[in-house]
N, C-alpha and C positions, 0 to 999 in steps of 0.2 A: 504493500500500500504506500509506503514512504517513497519507494523508487518511482512508482507511477505518479504520485503526487508531484514529485520534483520535476518529472518529465512533462507532465501536463501543464504545469505552470510555465515551463520554458517554452513549450509550443504555443501556449496562449499568448505569451509576450513576444513571440517571434525572436527570441534571443537564445543563441546557442550557449549552453552550459555543459562543460565536460561531464560525462557520467559513466559509471562502471557499465561493463557489459553484464546484463542480467541473464544468468543461465538457470532455466527451470528444468529440473530433471525429475523423473518419476517412472513408475512402471507403465506398461502399455495400458492405454485407455484410462489414464488418470486425469484427463482434462487439460493437458498441456496446450493442445492446439486451440481448445475453447478459450483458455485464458489469453492466448496470443491474439485470438480474434477480438476479445474484449479490449485488450490494449490497443490494437489497431484502430478500432472504432473510436476510442477515447482520444487518440492522438491525431485524428483527422481522416482516417480511412485510407490513407495512401501508404503502401508498403512495397518494399523491394528486397530481394535476396542479395547480400553483398559477397557471397561466398566466392563466386568466380572472379570478381574484381580484386578481392583481398587475398585470394590464395595464389595469385599470379597466373591464373588460367586465361585471363582476359585483360587487355591493356585499357580498354575504355571503361569509364565509370559514370558517364553522364546519365545513365538510367537510374542511378541512385539519388541524384541531386534533388528531385522534386518530391521525395518521400520522407515523411517524418519518422517512420519506423523502418528499421533495417532488421529483417527477421530471417533467421536460419532455423528451419523447422524440420527435424528428422533427417538432416543430411548425414551421409555416411561418415564415420570417423576416419581420420587419416593417421595411420601408425607412424608415418615418416615424421620424425621430430623436427627436421629442418622445414618441412612444409607447414607444420603447426606453428613454429616460431615465426615464419614469414607472415602467417595469418595474424599472429599477435602484434607484430610490428606494424602491419597495415592498419589494424584496428586503432592502435595508439596514434598513428599518423593521421587518421581520419577524425578522431574524436578530441584530441587534446591540444593540437596547435590552434592558433588564432584563425587559420584559413587552410583550405585544402585545394588541390589542383583538380579542376574538372577537365577530363580528357575526353574529347569527342572526335569521331572519325573525320579526317580531312580538314580539321580545324586546329588552330593553335589552342593550347590549354590556357585556362584562365583561373584566377584565384577566386574562390567562393567560400561562404561559410554557412552551409545548410544547418538547420536545426534537426539533429539526428538523435535517435535513441536506438540502442542495439539490444535485441532480445534473441536468445538461443533456446530452443526447446529440444530435448533429447531424452532418451531412456536413461535410467539410472545405473546401467551396467558400465564397468570400466571401459569396455570397447566403445560403447556409444559416446562416452564422455571424451573420447579422443578427438571429437569435433572441435573442442575448445583449445586455445593455446596452452602450452605447458605453463604451470604457475611459477615461472621464474621470478626473481626479485623485482625485475623491471616492469612486470605486468600483474603480479599477484594482488596488488592493491587496486587493480582496475577491473577485476572480474568477481562478480557476486554469484554465489551458488545457493540456490534454494531447492529444497526437496519437497515435492508435492505428493499427495496421497489421493486415492480414489474417493470420490464423493457420490452420493446417490442423487441423481437429477430428478426433477419433478415430471419429466417427460421421457418417453421412450425414443431415444435419438437414433435408433437403427433405421428409421424411416425418414424420408424427406419431410413428411408432414410433422413428425415429432421434432426434428431439428428446427423447422420453421417456427413451431410454437415456442421452443426454448429461446430462439433468437429474438422473437417478438417480446417475450417476457423480459429478457435482459435489456433490450433497447427501451422498454417502457420505464426502466429504472435509470437510464443513462443520465438524465438531467440531475437526479438526486446524487448519483455517483460523482458527476462533475462538480456539484456543490461541495461534496465531502472532500474531493481532491484539492479544490481551491483553499478550503479552510483547514486542511489537515496540517498539523504541526509535527514535523519530524522530531522524534524523541532525541533528547540531547546526546545520548550515548551513540546514536546512529549518524550524527551530523559530521560532515567533513567540509573543511574550509574551501577546498578546490572544487569538489564534485557535488557538494550539497548533501551527499549521503555516502557513508562508508561502504566498502565492498565486503559485506558479511558473507561468510561461507559456512555451509552446513558441515559439521565435522565428519559425518558418515560419507558424504559425497567427496569431501576433501581426501579422505582415506582411499577412496576408489581411484581418484585422479592420481594420487601419489603412487599407488601400486603399479600404475602403468608407465611411470616416468622411466626414461632410459637408464638413469643412474640406479634405480631400484632393480631394473632388469639385469644390469651388470652385476650388482651385488648378489642376486640370485644365482647367476651363472658362476660366480666365484665360489659361492657356497656349495653348489653342486660339484664343481671341479675338485675342491679341497676335500669334500666328504668322500668322494670316490678314491682320492689319493690316499686317504687313511687306511684303506683296505688292501693296498698293494704298493709295490715300489713304483714311485711316480715322481715326476719333476716337481710336483707340489709338496712332496714330503719334507722339504726344508722349511715349511711354514712353522712359526712366523718368521718372516725375513723382510728386508727392505728391497723394493724393486722400483724401477722407473715405469712409467705408463707404457712405454714401448715394450719392455720386458714382460709386463703383465699381459698385454695384448698378444704377444708372440706365443705365450704359453696357452692362452685360451684358443687360439686358432691353429695350433700345430696339429698335424695329422692324427695323433693319438688322443687328442682332447675329446672328451665325451660331450662337450658343448661347442664343438668346432663350428657347426652350421649356424647355430643361434648367435654365436659371437661374431661371425663374419657378417651376418645381417645387421646386428646391432652396431658394430663398430665399422660402419660403411665409409667413413672418411677419416683422414689421418689424425686429426686432433680429438676425435670423439672420446677415446678412452681417457685421455688426460682431463678433458672437461668434466666427464662423469665422476672420475676419481676425486677431483677437487670438490665437487658437490657432496660426495659421500664423506669426505674428510671433515666437512663442517657439521655432519650429523654424528654426534657422539655414540649413538646406538649402532652405527654401521660397522664398528670395529675396523675401519680403515683410517689409519693415522698418517697425516702428512708430517714427514720428518723435517728437521730444521732445513730451511732453504739455504742453498749456497749459490751466490751470484754467478751466473754464467753456466750453471750446471742444471741438468734436468731434475725435477722434483723426485724425491724418493718417497714411496708409500709403504707403510708397514701394515701387512694384512694379518689380523689376529683372529681369524675365523676358526 
């Protein structure tokens, strides 16, 4: 309610205010698309899907400019971490600067400042949540995660007639909802000086997003590799020891590794292993420890699994 109130006031005033991406996740048939439809109607009834423009699949973005709501509803998640990071960077570039570039075919781009709100609807499985950017420090405060549950509707919506009845009932209350949105006071604990409202995240959903992060996948591969090593003579039998990211990666992808295929897919670019190890080293529960840095030399990581 607080997020919608803040966005409704921005649209009514015609003034862009940066706002978190609101992610609504829940089980199948829990009303996510219905809620998105209500948000669409309250923000003016104009909606566009930014996925193609923001994921790098399309250069042009002029179709987004005249729409107050940018909605991604049940798009397939993308396991490629680089594509997800690119999506997150495009979201920040679109929502937080004072202007954005409108790119149109056969014309020069121009600077504009649309009044946008971004809403994502998806299932609450770890795979479906891959549609959102990874919650890295530079975007974690700009993505809100809300968990929705099933409700009993007053009409049978499996038929067109039932859906029409429900929509008519909702729209009959639209004026009252608009009044509440205008007069709604955002609770003090949810206020943010930049975006108007903080990006609160549901702990259960946050755990599911975290479980699919590439650094947690790397940690799981290391656990599997070292557990197998404990039962036979193996290169991992020297644990715990200090290794560089390159040495750790070479062990994971060697021909005798039980996680060779998974490691090759996860560590698909040269710096991936080092990036993920640095993130794991900041998590005290990971048992990956960054040894004292020496200028000009690669980082050493102590694995205590």
